[in-house]
GULO-589629 format. One line per field, with one value per residue (C-alpha): residue number from 0; residue in one letter; x, y, z. Coordinates in steps of 0.1 Angstrom, whole numbers. Example, Ala and Ser with C-alpha at 12.3 -4.5 7.8 and 13.67 -1.06 7.14 Angstrom:
GULO-589629
pos c(0,1)
code c(a,s)
u c(123,137)
v c(-45,-11)
w c(78,71)
***
This chain:
GULO-589629
pos c(0,1,2,3,4,5,6,7,8,9,10,11,12,13,14,15,16,17,18,19,20,21,22,23,24,25,26,27,28,29,30,31,32,33,34,35,36,37,38,39,40,41,42,43,44,45,46,47,48,49,50,51,52,53,54,55,56,57,58,59,60,61,62,63,64,65,66,67,68,69,70,71,72,73,74,75,76,77,78,79,80,81,82,83,84,85,86,87,88,89,90,91,92,93,94,95,96,97,98,99,100,101,102,103,104,105,106,107,108,109,110,111,112,113,114,115,116,117,118,119,120,121,122,123,124,125,126,127,128,129,130,131,132,133,134,135,136,137,138,139,140,141,142,143,144,145,146,147,148,149,150,151,152,153,154,155,156,157,158,159,160,161,162,163,164,165,166,167,168,169,170,171,172,173,174,175,176,177,178,179,180,181,182,183,184,185,186,187,188,189,190,191,192,193,194,195,196,197,198,199,200,201,202,203,204,205,206,207,208,209,210,211,212,213,214,215,216,217,218,219,220,221,222,223,224,225,226,227,228,229,230,231,232,233,234,235,236,237,238,239,240,241,242,243,244,245,246,247,248,249,250,251,252,253,254,255,256,257,258,259,260,261,262,263,264,265,266,267,268,269,270,271,272,273,274,275,276,277,278,279,280,281,282,283,284,285,286,287,288,289,290,291,292,293,294,295,296,297,298,299,300,301,302,303,304,305,306,307,308,309,310,311,312,313,314,315,316,317,318,319,320,321,322,323,324,325,326,327,328,329,330,331,332,333,334,335,336,337,338,339,340,341,342,343,344,345,346,347,348,349,350,351,352,353,354,355,356,357,358,359,360,361,362,363,364,365,366,367,368,369,370,371,372,373,374,375,376,377,378,379,380,381,382,383,384,385,386,387,388,389,390,391,392,393,394,395,396,397,398,399,400,401,402,403,404,405,406,407,408,409,410,411,412,413,414,415,416,417,418,419,420,421,422,423,424,425,426,427,428,429,430,431,432,433,434,435,436,437,438,439,440,441,442,443,444,445,446,447,448,449,450,451,452,453,454,455,456,457,458,459,460,461,462,463,464,465,466,467,468,469,470,471,472,473,474,475,476,477,478,479,480,481,482,483,484,485,486,487,488,489,490,491,492,493,494,495,496,497,498,499,500,501,502,503,504,505,506,507,508,509,510,511,512,513,514,515,516,517,518,519,520,521,522,523,524,525,526,527,528,529,530,531,532,533,534,535,536,537,538,539,540,541,542,543,544,545,546,547,548,549,550,551,552,553,554,555,556,557,558,559,560,561,562,563,564,565,566,567,568,569,570,571,572,573,574)
code c(m,r,r,r,g,n,r,r,s,e,r,k,i,p,f,v,i,l,a,l,s,t,i,l,a,s,t,g,v,p,f,g,a,a,t,a,y,g,a,e,g,k,q,v,n,t,v,q,q,g,v,i,n,d,i,v,n,l,r,q,g,p,g,t,t,f,s,i,l,t,t,l,p,p,g,t,v,v,e,l,l,q,k,n,q,d,n,w,w,q,v,r,v,n,g,q,t,g,w,v,f,g,e,y,v,v,p,k,t,p,a,d,q,t,v,l,r,i,e,q,h,p,k,d,p,n,f,y,e,v,k,d,g,k,l,y,h,v,l,g,t,p,e,k,r,s,a,s,f,l,v,g,t,a,p,s,f,l,r,t,g,a,v,y,v,r,d,a,n,y,q,f,y,r,r,d,p,d,g,d,k,k,v,g,t,h,v,p,a,y,v,t,l,d,l,r,y,q,a,p,i,s,a,a,d,i,d,r,f,i,s,s,s,r,p,n,s,p,l,v,g,k,g,q,i,f,l,n,a,q,k,q,y,g,v,n,a,l,y,l,a,s,h,a,i,h,e,s,d,f,g,l,s,q,i,a,r,d,k,n,n,l,f,g,y,m,a,y,d,s,d,p,y,g,s,s,a,y,f,k,t,m,e,d,s,i,l,y,e,a,y,f,v,a,t,q,y,l,s,p,s,g,k,w,y,q,k,a,s,t,l,d,g,m,n,v,y,y,a,t,d,p,y,w,a,e,k,i,a,g,i,m,e,r,i,r,p,y,n,a,k,d,y,a,n,s,r,p,l,p,i,v,a,a,k,p,a,g,p,v,q,e,p,i,d,t,t,l,a,q,a,f,p,a,g,t,f,a,v,t,s,e,e,v,n,f,r,a,l,p,s,t,s,a,q,k,y,g,m,l,p,g,g,q,k,v,t,v,l,g,k,s,k,k,n,w,y,q,v,k,v,n,d,q,i,g,w,v,f,g,d,y,i,t,g,i,a,v,a,n,p,v,q,d,p,s,g,v,l,g,s,r,s,g,l,p,g,s,s,n,v,i,t,v,w,l,d,g,e,l,l,s,f,d,q,p,p,i,k,t,n,d,r,v,l,v,p,l,r,v,i,f,e,k,l,g,s,k,v,e,w,e,g,s,t,q,t,v,t,a,v,k,g,k,t,i,v,t,l,q,v,g,s,k,v,a,k,k,d,g,k,s,i,p,l,d,v,e,p,i,t,l,n,d,r,t,l,v,p,v,r,f,v,s,e,a,l,g,a,k,v,e,w,d,g,a,a,n,r,v,n,i,f,t,k)
u c(0,13,19,30,22,50,79,112,148,174,212,230,260,287,293,328,338,358,374,356,386,384,347,353,380,358,330,352,343,373,386,396,383,367,349,314,290,254,225,228,265,275,305,297,324,320,338,334,323,293,275,237,226,191,169,162,149,172,152,154,154,158,124,98,77,104,102,121,150,158,160,194,199,219,257,256,287,279,299,288,284,266,243,215,201,172,196,193,225,231,250,263,261,268,269,235,231,202,192,190,177,206,195,202,238,269,297,331,367,397,409,378,377,355,319,303,267,260,236,207,186,158,163,131,135,138,159,161,159,159,132,132,158,138,147,121,122,108,95,102,128,134,116,87,78,51,50,71,71,89,118,131,155,182,218,240,258,226,217,186,185,205,194,207,206,218,230,218,240,226,256,244,256,249,238,258,260,295,289,275,296,296,287,282,264,230,206,173,171,136,145,171,154,149,111,112,121,95,82,82,47,13,-22,-30,0,-12,-48,-38,-18,-46,-74,-54,-45,-78,-106,-130,-106,-121,-86,-92,-95,-77,-42,-44,-49,-15,0,-16,-2,33,29,16,36,68,63,70,37,49,58,26,4,23,21,-17,-20,1,-16,-52,-51,-60,-85,-105,-95,-122,-104,-102,-138,-153,-130,-115,-82,-57,-25,-35,-31,-33,-39,-22,-12,-35,-67,-60,-96,-108,-79,-75,-85,-115,-113,-142,-129,-101,-87,-84,-65,-40,-33,-30,-7,15,18,24,51,68,70,75,95,112,122,155,137,108,100,104,132,159,191,176,144,139,118,147,147,109,109,127,97,68,61,70,71,108,99,77,102,109,72,65,96,83,50,68,89,57,42,74,106,135,157,184,179,144,160,193,199,167,163,139,105,93,61,40,6,-9,-17,-47,-78,-70,-90,-123,-148,-163,-200,-224,-246,-275,-288,-294,-278,-296,-328,-335,-370,-387,-375,-338,-314,-277,-252,-222,-189,-172,-177,-185,-197,-234,-237,-264,-251,-229,-196,-168,-173,-210,-226,-221,-251,-230,-212,-228,-212,-200,-228,-255,-285,-297,-325,-310,-328,-304,-268,-252,-228,-199,-204,-224,-255,-285,-298,-324,-315,-342,-363,-332,-322,-286,-256,-228,-198,-201,-169,-186,-218,-221,-246,-272,-305,-333,-368,-384,-360,-359,-348,-315,-327,-295,-296,-258,-256,-278,-287,-260,-270,-257,-264,-285,-319,-312,-326,-296,-271,-236,-213,-176,-159,-121,-111,-144,-143,-171,-155,-169,-172,-184,-195,-213,-200,-219,-223,-221,-217,-217,-186,-185,-167,-156,-139,-102,-84,-102,-97,-61,-51,-70,-50,-18,-7,5,-17,-6,-32,-22,-51,-39,-42,-68,-45,-41,-10,-9,24,26,61,74,39,28,-8,-19,-55,-69,-104,-122,-96,-103,-66,-48,-11,5,42,43,23,-11,-42,-76,-105,-142,-152,-133,-127,-152,-157,-189,-198,-162,-149,-130,-143,-123,-132,-127,-119,-91,-76,-78,-64,-37,-25,-25,-59,-88,-123,-156,-190,-221,-250,-277,-263,-250,-217,-181,-157,-120,-95,-58,-51)
v c(0,34,55,90,103,83,81,67,71,44,46,16,11,-14,-41,-43,-77,-74,-101,-108,-95,-62,-59,-68,-42,-15,-24,-25,-61,-79,-108,-140,-171,-170,-190,-181,-195,-205,-191,-219,-213,-242,-235,-232,-237,-209,-181,-144,-135,-145,-133,-129,-150,-136,-107,-114,-97,-89,-95,-86,-122,-157,-163,-149,-136,-110,-75,-67,-43,-39,-59,-71,-74,-102,-97,-80,-89,-96,-105,-139,-139,-171,-197,-214,-249,-237,-226,-188,-167,-137,-113,-77,-54,-17,-16,-32,-66,-89,-124,-140,-175,-198,-206,-170,-169,-184,-186,-181,-187,-165,-192,-186,-150,-155,-152,-126,-115,-91,-61,-77,-59,-54,-53,-71,-109,-124,-149,-166,-202,-222,-247,-264,-240,-209,-183,-175,-147,-157,-133,-144,-169,-205,-216,-192,-182,-156,-155,-162,-151,-160,-137,-154,-181,-190,-185,-216,-207,-208,-243,-261,-267,-237,-204,-172,-135,-105,-70,-38,-46,-80,-98,-132,-150,-185,-183,-210,-215,-202,-171,-157,-169,-149,-170,-145,-115,-119,-91,-106,-99,-84,-61,-43,-46,-13,-10,10,-21,-39,-71,-101,-111,-114,-104,-141,-148,-122,-134,-171,-164,-144,-168,-198,-180,-164,-174,-148,-119,-89,-85,-116,-104,-71,-84,-63,-31,-36,-41,-9,10,-3,9,43,52,30,10,-28,-46,-76,-52,-32,-63,-77,-44,-43,-79,-72,-40,-50,-88,-96,-68,-81,-57,-33,-3,-20,-32,1,26,8,17,-12,4,20,54,82,56,71,49,68,61,39,34,69,87,64,79,69,60,56,23,-1,6,43,32,11,38,66,45,37,74,84,58,66,103,105,74,60,92,107,141,126,140,106,91,75,65,39,31,-1,-17,-12,25,29,12,41,65,45,22,19,-19,-27,-60,-43,-46,-83,-91,-76,-92,-126,-121,-112,-144,-165,-151,-153,-167,-142,-149,-124,-130,-115,-81,-83,-51,-35,2,24,28,63,79,84,93,123,122,99,105,104,100,117,128,96,94,92,61,61,27,4,-30,-42,-29,-36,-44,-17,-16,-24,-6,-3,18,38,24,58,94,96,120,120,129,138,113,82,100,117,147,150,177,169,172,169,144,114,104,68,47,66,44,48,33,14,17,2,-4,7,-14,6,0,31,27,49,56,78,99,121,121,131,106,105,82,68,48,11,8,28,9,-22,-42,-44,-58,-67,-68,-89,-117,-126,-158,-166,-173,-191,-216,-216,-203,-228,-221,-195,-165,-130,-121,-92,-107,-125,-114,-129,-101,-108,-81,-83,-63,-59,-46,-28,-14,-23,-36,-25,-49,-43,-79,-88,-117,-150,-180,-216,-248,-228,-209,-172,-162,-126,-108,-117,-84,-64,-90,-97,-60,-51,-78,-62,-86,-80,-98,-114,-127,-153,-152,-181,-206,-187,-186,-159,-155,-133,-124,-110,-108,-144,-159,-169,-181,-195,-204,-215,-211,-244,-262,-274,-274,-242,-237,-219,-215,-244,-268,-281,-274,-288,-264,-270,-248,-238,-203,-193,-166,-145,-114,-111,-112,-141,-150,-168,-183,-155,-177,-196,-165,-145,-172,-180,-144,-144,-130,-144,-149,-151,-157,-139,-160,-138,-107,-126,-109,-120,-104,-104,-94,-86,-69)
w c(0,-9,22,13,47,63,40,51,40,43,41,29,52,43,69,82,97,129,150,183,202,184,192,229,232,218,242,272,280,295,274,291,308,342,369,379,405,402,422,447,452,429,406,370,344,319,301,305,270,250,218,215,185,180,192,229,260,289,320,356,367,354,339,315,344,353,338,306,311,274,241,228,190,174,176,211,231,268,299,313,351,360,347,367,364,342,314,322,320,342,319,320,290,289,327,330,347,338,326,292,283,274,238,228,241,224,250,235,247,239,214,193,181,150,163,141,140,113,114,96,70,77,115,125,130,96,75,41,31,-1,-13,-47,-60,-50,-24,2,28,61,88,123,135,124,156,153,118,111,73,42,5,-26,-37,-68,-80,-54,-64,-64,-32,-11,-2,11,48,59,75,59,68,48,53,36,5,-1,12,24,55,67,103,122,160,160,139,106,77,45,15,-13,-27,-44,-54,-66,-103,-104,-75,-96,-130,-148,-147,-179,-199,-219,-204,-227,-216,-231,-218,-218,-195,-170,-171,-168,-136,-120,-129,-116,-84,-77,-100,-86,-91,-110,-126,-147,-183,-177,-188,-220,-199,-183,-218,-229,-199,-208,-244,-235,-204,-206,-175,-174,-176,-155,-127,-130,-128,-99,-81,-85,-73,-42,-32,-39,-31,-67,-68,-39,-11,1,-14,-47,-47,-34,-51,-81,-65,-72,-59,-26,-43,-16,11,42,72,96,76,45,34,42,25,-5,-39,-60,-97,-121,-133,-126,-160,-150,-119,-139,-165,-140,-117,-147,-156,-120,-114,-147,-141,-104,-94,-125,-142,-130,-129,-108,-74,-57,-79,-58,-75,-99,-119,-99,-72,-48,-57,-54,-20,-4,-7,-21,9,46,43,40,23,-4,-32,-26,-23,-57,-72,-59,-77,-109,-105,-101,-133,-153,-138,-145,-175,-183,-220,-217,-211,-231,-250,-236,-236,-215,-231,-238,-226,-257,-243,-225,-188,-183,-163,-126,-94,-92,-65,-51,-59,-30,-32,-8,-20,9,5,36,52,89,104,124,160,152,176,180,200,189,201,205,195,158,131,123,86,61,35,35,28,48,25,33,56,93,116,146,168,185,218,225,238,219,212,176,155,126,93,68,56,24,3,16,53,62,84,80,115,133,164,180,147,127,100,90,84,106,94,102,122,149,151,174,194,166,181,159,174,147,136,99,83,66,30,20,49,50,85,100,137,142,162,165,129,117,118,151,185,203,196,210,223,230,257,262,296,298,263,239,206,173,143,108,108,140,161,158,179,165,184,216,205,196,164,157,127,130,124,151,178,170,168,199,217,206,179,143,117,84,60,33,8,-13,16,36,66,92,114,145,162,197,211,208,205,170,164,131,119,86,73,74,96,131,139,149,158,186,185,160,181,168,189,181,178,186,157,126,113,86,60,62,42,30,66,82,117,143,177,202,232,216,201,233,255,230,233,270,279,300,287,305,289,303,290,304,286,256,263,259,285,277,303,297,330)
***
């Protein structure tokens, strides 16, 4: 997603390899063997120096229940003081004493001065691995993975079964217990390809990949538009299609469906949906993005040009995600594996067409996609604008306070509710409406949902409270087989975890600290930190939202859950 409101700048700093003795001398840690004693007075044979081999918390005491003093990055040199019987090391670093779990410390002797831990790029826990000759970038650690994506064909010096890290200059190191060993330099070909070169690809190639990956994608049949954009504005069609696929989830994201915006154009981090631009058609979005990228990012005279007309150059200002360039390169590789012959003797394509139609004022559609029976009520989850029409540009009647009871008349296709307050009819955005209660239940005509409750049309409305705060969902919680399911993103993010959605496998991964939770739509087996856990009810998809069991998710992330049957209420406690 393009995030112009939060640009970042990166300097590429060469990594200089130093012997461990040199590092120790610069940090003031004494170098030499020593004898330490355990917590019970037992002598522990050890050495004075150690190197942290992964990102780890320095704690006040020997256990995860003790408070965190700071976080130590890989490569940190520490002084080893003592080791207890539970494999916790007491260490001193920069004048601060604390405890680190033994798996994250590599003790060294003066005879071995070669332990090196590079400054990884990006700095978050990540590594690379090889499978079937392809290079994959994995987020997390080998023990606790959160997501992975294809980068491209692996170079010959990277082998299956090993763990690799790299620095900012794409110098790869094999991560061994006794240090990071440099194995070679490899920049993924598509990351540094000049995006002004013509792609040797047909419209049928693009359509075939999209239809095989996501048959219901609205991008199926639009391959020729990407070719037209390449011809008119000199932007590689393979890149442009891959960019659209990445940003819009094959055209199925809410921004793409509601606003024909395939590239997250003008979508700021603070409010991606509300700030994103509206295009009359997806074709307009493709052509305008091609022109915008060609003139502002790929042209040396462009405002956001950064050293080269490549994905790597674009990543400096286009996206805050440090993995953005590699993710798009991976999609390009999936559509057409890189072959140097494809671009031999290529020259930048010229811009031959005038500036295309850009974003326009979003039309206000007051058509109700869903009408509610008389006597339907809800409450506002927090203070919200009460508007004359379903648009952030519409006249504002005033502000409704959190907890305001409203009469619900209907819901638009774009998640706006038409409500009545004190005889005044207006609109409130759906993210701020919760606790919908229907006085006269209606039937589910599809029969798909069976006896599930909590849906619009059910009198058994379910509310979810987190530490006393009423949570708001655009898809109400439901109850099935005596288990409550809620939209995944709201509950995961409210519980302080980062969420990754893999559309091709319908898998969601949540990461909170060192805890990784994975669920898959339709599967009654979840995973927590790699261990399989059976579920009473599987995650489902409903109204374009993925719902997950709230008790399992909450407890897996360290919260407590109570069910108040009389009030049809889920109480979650994190404090």
